[in-house]
C-alpha positions in Angstrom: -25.1 -16.7 -24.9 -22.7 -17.1 -22.1 -21.5 -13.4 -22.5 -24.8 -12.5 -21.9 -25.2 -14.9 -18.8 -22.1 -14.5 -17.2 -22.2 -11.2 -15.9 -25.7 -12.0 -14.5 -24.7 -14.7 -12.6 -21.3 -12.9 -11.1 -23.9 -10.1 -9.6 -26.6 -13.0 -8.5 -23.7 -15.2 -7.4 -22.1 -12.2 -5.2 -25.6 -11.8 -3.2 -25.9 -15.6 -2.5 -22.5 -15.6 -1.1 -23.4 -12.9 1.2 -26.9 -14.4 2.4 -25.1 -17.7 2.8 -21.6 -17.1 4.2 -21.9 -13.6 5.7 -18.2 -12.7 5.1 -16.9 -10.5 7.9 -13.2 -10.5 6.7 -12.8 -7.3 4.6 -9.0 -8.5 4.0 -10.0 -11.7 1.8 -12.2 -9.2 0.2 -9.2 -6.8 -0.6 -7.4 -9.9 -2.0 -10.2 -10.8 -4.5 -10.3 -6.9 -5.5 -6.7 -6.8 -6.0 -6.9 -9.7 -8.4 -9.8 -8.1 -10.4 -8.0 -4.9 -10.2 -5.0 -6.5 -11.9 -7.0 -8.9 -14.2 -9.2 -6.3 -15.6 -6.3 -3.9 -16.2 -4.3 -6.7 -17.9 -7.2 -7.6 -20.0 -7.7 -4.2 -21.1 -3.8 -3.7 -21.8 -3.5 -7.1 -23.5 -6.7 -7.1 -25.7 -8.5 -4.0 -26.0 -5.6 -1.6 -26.5 -4.3 -3.3 -29.6 -7.4 -3.5 -31.3 -8.8 -0.3 -30.8 -5.2 1.4 -32.1 -4.9 -1.2 -34.9 -5.7 0.8 -38.1 -6.2 -1.3 -41.6 -6.0 1.2 -44.0 -4.5 4.3 -42.4 -7.7 5.9 -42.5 -6.5 9.2 -40.9 -3.2 11.0 -39.8 -4.8 11.6 -36.3 -6.8 8.4 -35.7 -4.4 7.7 -32.7 -4.7 11.0 -30.9 -8.5 10.9 -31.4 -8.4 7.4 -29.8 -6.8 8.9 -27.0 -9.1 11.5 -26.7 -12.0 9.1 -26.0 -9.8 7.2 -23.7 -9.5 10.2 -21.7 -13.1 11.0 -21.9 -14.0 7.7 -20.4 -11.5 8.3 -17.6 -13.5 11.6 -16.9 -16.7 9.7 -17.2 -15.8 7.0 -14.9 -14.8 10.1 -12.0 -18.1 12.2 -12.9 -20.0 8.8 -12.2 -18.2 8.1 -9.0 -19.5 11.2 -7.9 -22.7 9.4 -7.4 -21.9 6.2 -6.8 -19.4 6.8 -3.9 -16.8 4.6 -5.2 -18.7 1.3 -5.1 -17.6 0.4 -8.5 -13.9 -0.3 -6.9 -15.3 -1.6 -3.6 -16.3 1.3 -1.8 -19.7 2.6 -0.2 -20.0 5.8 1.7 -23.5 6.2 2.0 -25.5 6.2 5.3 -26.7 2.6 6.2 -29.9 4.2 7.9 -30.9 5.0 4.3 -34.5 3.6 4.0 -35.4 5.1 0.2 -34.1 3.2 -3.0 -30.8 5.0 -3.9 -31.6 6.0 -7.3 -28.4 7.9 -8.0 -26.3 4.9 -6.8 -28.5 2.6 -9.4 -28.0 4.9 -12.1 -24.5 5.5 -12.0 -23.9 1.8 -11.8 -26.2 1.2 -14.3 -24.2 3.4 -16.8 -21.0 2.0 -15.9 -22.1 -1.8 -16.5 -24.0 -0.8 -19.5 -21.0 0.8 -21.0 -18.8 -2.1 -20.1 -21.0 -4.8 -22.3 -20.0 -3.0 -25.5 -17.0 -4.5 -26.2 -17.7 -7.8 -25.2 -19.6 -8.6 -28.3 -16.1 -8.6 -30.2 -13.8 -9.7 -26.8 -15.1 -12.7 -25.6 -12.1 -12.7 -22.9 -13.5 -9.3 -21.5 -16.7 -11.1 -19.9 -14.5 -13.0 -17.7 -12.7 -9.8 -16.2 -16.1 -8.1 -15.9 -17.4 -11.1 -14.2 -14.1 -11.1 -11.6 -15.0 -7.5 -11.0 -18.4 -7.8 -10.3 -18.4 -10.5 -8.1 -16.6 -8.7 -5.4 -18.7 -5.2 -6.1 -22.0 -7.5 -5.8 -20.6 -8.5 -2.5 -20.0 -5.1 -1.0 -23.6 -4.0 -2.5 -25.3 -6.6 -0.7 -23.4 -6.6 2.4 -24.3 -2.8 2.6 -27.8 -3.1 2.0 -28.7 -5.9 4.1 -27.0 -3.8 7.0 -29.2 -1.0 5.7 -32.8 -0.4 6.4 -34.0 -1.3 2.8 -36.3 -4.5 2.0 -34.7 -7.4 1.0 -37.3 -7.3 -2.1 -36.0 -3.9 -3.1 -32.4 -4.9 -2.8 -32.6 -8.0 -4.9 -34.6 -6.0 -7.7 -31.6 -3.6 -7.7 -29.1 -6.2 -8.1 -31.1 -8.4 -10.5 -31.5 -5.1 -12.9 -27.8 -4.3 -12.3 -26.9 -7.3 -13.6 -28.9 -7.2 -16.4 -27.0 -3.9 -17.6 -23.8 -5.5 -18.8 -25.8 -7.8 -21.1 -27.9 -5.4 -22.4 -24.9 -3.3 -23.5 -23.7 -6.4 -25.1 -26.9 -6.8 -26.7 -27.2 -3.3 -28.2 -23.6 -3.3 -29.5 -24.4 -6.6 -31.6 -27.3 -5.6 -33.1 -27.9 -2.0 -33.3 -26.6 -1.1 -37.0 -26.1 2.6 -36.1 -23.3 2.0 -33.7 -21.5 -0.3 -35.4 -19.6 2.8 -37.0 -18.9 4.2 -33.7 -17.5 0.9 -32.3 -13.7 1.9 -32.0 -14.5 5.3 -30.0 -17.2 3.4 -27.8 -14.4 0.9 -27.1 -12.1 3.6 -26.2 -14.1 5.1 -23.8 -14.8 1.8 -22.2 -11.1 1.4 -22.1 -10.8 4.7 -20.4 -13.6 3.6 -17.7 -11.6 0.3 -17.2 -8.2 1.8 -16.7 -9.6 4.4 -14.1 -11.4 1.3 -12.2 -8.8 -1.4 -12.5 -6.1 1.4 -11.1 -7.9 2.8 -8.6 -8.8 -0.7 -7.2 -5.0 -1.6 -7.1 -4.2 1.5 -5.3 -7.1 1.2 -2.7 -6.5 -2.3 -1.6 -2.9 -0.9 -0.4 -3.1 -0.6 3.7 -0.8 2.5 4.3 1.3 1.7 1.0 3.1 -1.0 2.8 4.4 -4.1 1.1 2.2 -7.1 1.2 3.8 -10.3 -0.5 0.2 -11.9 -0.8 -1.4 -9.0 -2.8 1.7 -9.0 -5.1 1.0 -12.5 -5.7 -2.5 -12.1 -6.3 -1.9 -9.2 -8.7 0.9 -11.4 -10.4 -1.6 -14.3 -10.8 -4.3 -12.0 -12.3 -1.7 -10.5 -15.0 -0.8 -13.9 -16.1 -4.1 -15.5 -16.3 -5.1 -12.5 -18.6 -2.0 -12.9 -20.6 -2.8 -16.5 -21.4 -6.5 -16.3 -22.0 
């Protein structure tokens, strides 16, 4: 049950955090993003990658290559989605703050991303914590942007609630859709590609002019260590 509830809680907690504390220090948010990037990348490397490359009966000689193809497709899919989300998945909003209409392209691209990343959670409980750590700062950034934009609070809250339901919807479908079970490894590999792209972009973009940042280094190391021992 927690696999379904935690992603929802992370998004709503981000919204409540912005409403309550009105954060205005981007440096602290960058450290949180750096931790989320390191944690999500480590969860992917330590847990998802070994499982998706594991072969029980040497099913096919080109299994590893085919898996790699789906990982690369996941990376390409995420790059494509970011043409419409403008990088909101990794902490950037490049939309006009004076917008008054509902940003459907942003919603659809973020929903596809969130829906797909919910698929492996059913078989990898630790991934849900990576998703939670990832979603909270993204929800903070989305909430901050929408509050500053000329969009009604009702639409903002509706956006965030629907967005928060996408990951649990993916988890539910992967658990109960019998037809998808035969494609479990391919879908997981696709999600790995998405997560690899998102997490590495987060780590690169939280650097300020590629200067050494001791606090960021510590945060990244903590994220890696925590993921390793989960």
